[in-house]
Steps between C-alpha positions, in 0.01 A plus 500: 500500500296367213442175312636448148177625349516826697234421758585550868625197687239342720212638297280243336519504127198463280446202274574721199837597646581139577406391148704783351803408712467131409466586131808723510702231676387232253589728210846559646544126553405422140734771368785364713435145378506619137826691559651186654393289201652755260829504691525121506407471134761761409762299690404180316505674161843645578634155585352361179658782300840436652466129426405571139789742458752252641368220281517724196854602595599133523364434152655812351837420653494148366396616156718807442815419692555146386689570177736759644552324832545163335776626273679689777470219752590227254817675387583581862462135604715392205771748599494408871479125444802485277334401175181300563278430201305815407167306491533402868582858588182626330295233677633609839425866428143409399456303826614804700239719327227244563590488871474880530164498320371224730607697804306806379203279419500350852505846657209597274304190604552588866340838436214334309432272796503795741255687278278192478507443877415863576126461524437853619158552340381158618606583857318831487189337352500243780541776756212697350278189502587443864417863583170473313417178687568663834289802409214282377495308827528815711164608630412821676362491849168319462192710551224360711246359264154635548220262425299565188188712538277196456684310777453771762231483756188690399504694828843649416378609160193664653712675763721651235198602292336670800815683606562640156150635446 
């Protein structure tokens, strides 16, 4: 069996191997965070596009269908009502078109709110800041600090000098 970096299990890894493994894992983490941000941003842009399309459809329907629908609906109301005034019939047909346009507009606003609430990139940025904070506070196993050369006893310095000569 071997560790992820290919070294045998149980064998001590060198500092270089540990640094390389940590660097590779950090790189993978950053790439995953970026991919997550892209996916969430794509979702928000899609919602915004749908909202824009529905709002545009509401406006286009109100603009282009009003004359034809008003005439057809007004004459239909006049026929079904048994002879109401034609002005009232046109007013009722206009009100029906406005209600349909408002319904489409409300659906579009719901999608706008969903796109606005979808704070994908902000969530990922907060997650990355949290990861960076954890990594900044993480410390490797502390090494025993050796006193500076000037702080050492002169006998120890002489002993080392004699043994090396």
